[in-house]
C-alpha positions, 0 to 999 in steps of 0.5 A: 953842722957837718952834712954827713952827720945830718944825713946819718941823723935823717937816715936813723930816723927815717928807718925809726931806729931811735935808740941808734939815733939817741946814741949818735945825739949824745956822741954828737951834743954840739950838733943841731939836726936840721930836719926842716921840710923832711916827711916823717908821716906815719913814722914812729919816733917815740923817745927821740931826742930832738931837743934843739932839732931844727925842724921848720915846715917838717911833716909829723902827720900821723906820727907816734911821738910819745915822750919824745923830747923837742925842748927848744926845737924850731918847729914853725909851720910843721904839720903835726896833724892826727899825731900821738904826742903823749907825754912829749916835751915841747917846752921853749919849742918855737911852734908858730903857724903849726898844724896840731889838729886832732892830736893826742896831747894827753900829759904833753909838755908845752911849758914856755912854748911859743904856739902862736897862730897855730891850730889845735882844734879837736886835740885831746888835752888831758893833763896838758901843761900850757904854763906861760905858753904863747897861744895867741891867735891859735885856733882852740876849737872842739878841744876835749879838755880835762885837767889842763894847766895853763896858769899864766899862759898867753892867750889873747885870741879865745882866752875866755873860751879855753879858761872855761873848758880848763875848769 
């Protein structure tokens, strides 16, 4: 990707100019933003089109990411601790080794996401979708779960505990 375009993406997100960011994304559909290693802690990125973005080791700590589109994004080793992910889309996202501690994940869609070896402890999962998600070796302690959808999820470690919580 052109460095100039990527720097524009970074600038708009850093300034929380989400409408402008989304318009720019639509005009540059073939460009995948590379946000790896960036610090967006505490930012409001609600409704951002981050689908397909490369966000390896990115800090989203305490971010507001409601209805943000992370479909097919690369998010390995990113930090989402205490983030609001309400109604966000993570379908097909790569999220290995992520910190998702104490997040609000109500009505968030993780269908087909790869969340292996991640820490989801203490998160709220009301109406959260994990259908066919990969959750092997993830920390699922102290989840606040109601009506989560986990059909065909690959759970492995902690599978029985996760299934009991979701009922």
